[in-house]
C-alpha positions, -999 to +999 in steps of 0.1 A: +015+165+470+039+138+482+060+143+450+062+180+457+075+174+493+102+151+479+111+176+453+114+204+479+136+181+501+159+176+471+161+213+464+170+220+500+197+193+500+211+206+467+212+241+481+230+229+513+255+209+493+262+239+470+264+264+498+287+242+519+310+235+489+311+272+480+319+282+516+347+256+519+361+268+485+361+304+495+374+299+530+399+272+520+382+248+543+402+264+571+418+234+587+443+239+615+477+225+606+486+193+625+520+194+641+531+159+653+549+155+687+578+140+668+590+150+633+619+133+616+632+121+651+629+156+665+606+163+694+582+192+694+597+217+719+572+246+715+541+254+695+525+288+694+494+300+674+471+328+671+480+363+682+514+353+697+523+335+664+511+365+643+533+388+664+563+364+659+557+364+621+555+402+622+587+404+642+604+381+617+595+405+589+601+436+608+566+449+602+529+438+605+517+414+579+481+412+568+473+376+580+443+361+598+461+333+617+496+318+622+514+289+638+550+284+647+564+249+657+599+244+671+614+210+669+647+198+684+669+214+710+704+213+695+716+240+670+729+213+646+697+192+646+665+213+647+636+227+626+612+255+628+580+256+608+561+289+603+527+290+588+508+322+582+472+321+569+465+349+545+431+367+543+426+353+507+441+331+481+451+362+461+467+377+491+487+345+498+500+344+462+509+381+464+527+378+498+547+347+487+557+363+454+568+396+471+587+378+498+607+356+474+614+386+451+628+406+480+650+377+490+663+372+454+669+409+448+686+418+481+723+417+477+728+418+515+704+389+521+718+360+542+700+336+519+717+322+488+715+292+463+678+297+456+661+269+437+626+267+425+610+233+420+575+219+415+565+194+442+530+180+448+517+207+423+532+234+444+560+259+436+586+253+463+615+277+469+645+262+486+676+281+496+705+281+521+713+306+548+721+312+584+736+276+588+703+260+577+683+250+547+650+268+540+618+262+520+589+285+512+557+274+496+521+284+495+492+260+498+458+277+493+458+306+518+486+292+539+522+302+535+549+279+549+585+288+558+606+259+569+641+263+584+659+232+594+693+217+598+706+200+567+702+164+580+665+167+588+654+192+562+641+167+536+619+148+561+605+180+575+597+194+541+581+161+530+558+162+561+548+198+555+540+192+519+516+165+531+500+187+558 
């Protein structure tokens, strides 16, 4: 009888571990991004999330985007020394891959795009798109269900990108 109780406890523990692991895998262990108060010697000026950030992402694209959450962090005050990090959380991993791919294809194929000098590199096992435009350097990459777009002045870009790759 005691052996049966122990066996049942192990079964329940096994089930809980498998269920939790599966849930985290499916949901991407939905952590909120952590934006530090200071990033590469730039102070966090403004941080928005949720519905307001989702609206800002939609405004940036000129249409509604199918995402379940978003964050936008603004760093620095001067035009020559600043950074903005947009993160949109897609509904699924498949959707995140599709949205990133479509966005980058549109940028590459649009002859009127303000973006140029596109490079694709592999960093931290992620495909990272970097390019220039609008007096800044930009990076786009997808990490699980999160899509990152970084816009920063040239002198702080590398540090901001490195931080975001570690987020």
